[in-house]
N, C-alpha and C positions, 0 to 999 in steps of 0.2 A: 553788827547787830547789837541792840542794847541789852544790858543786863540790869536787872532791877537791884537797887541798893536802897535801903531803907533810911530814912531820917526822921526827925521830930516832926517836920512840917507834913509828912505824908503818913504819920503814924505807923513807920516801918513797913508800909506796903510796898515801897519802891515806885510808887506812882503818884505824882502830884498833879492836880488839874484832872480834867475829864476830856476824854475823846470817846467816841464811838466806833464800832464796827458793825455793819449791818448790810441788808440787802433789801431791795424794793422789787416786788413782782407787780408789774403793770399788766393788767388784763387786756391782752391783744386779741385779735380775732382768732389767731393760731392757737393761743393758749386757752381760750374760751372753748374752742372745738375739742382740744384735748380733754378739758374737764367734762364737757357734756357726753364725750365718747367714753368717759370713765376710764381714761388712760391711766397708766401707773405713774407713780411720783417721779420716776426717772425721765418718762417721756416728756412730762409737764415741764420739769426742771431743764431739760435739754432744749425745749422750745424756748423757754425763758431766757437761757444763756444765749441761744441763736438770736434772739430778739434784743440782746444788749444787757441783760441783767448781770451784774457782778455778784457772784455768791459771797455770802458772809465770810467764809475762810479765806477767799482770795482778797477781799477788802482788807481783812486782819493781816494777812501776809504782806501786802503792799505797805501797811503801816508799820508793820515790824520792820521791813527793809528800810523804811524812811526814818527809823529811829523813835517812832511815836509810842511804841509799845514792844513788848517782848514776844517771842514765839511762844514761851510757855503760857503767856496770858492768852494768846490767841487759842491755843489748844485747849486751855481750861475753859473758855466761854463758848467754844464751838463743840465742846464735848468729844474732842478727838483724841485725847490724851487718857 
């Protein structure tokens, strides 16, 4: 796993260049039914994941394991820390 190390080029942030972590919810029929039925956030998220959505935390974790970012940064931006 990567540890951040600052330098002049990155203004001592430990990150040079940019990458993103994200998730994209595509409105499928299953998710539409959950929304119209006023299902809770957890039920909608479960349907989205079942339909192939990758949650933002999981995308960040994969990028941290791939050396593109750090666990600390993933936790910071997903507000889990």
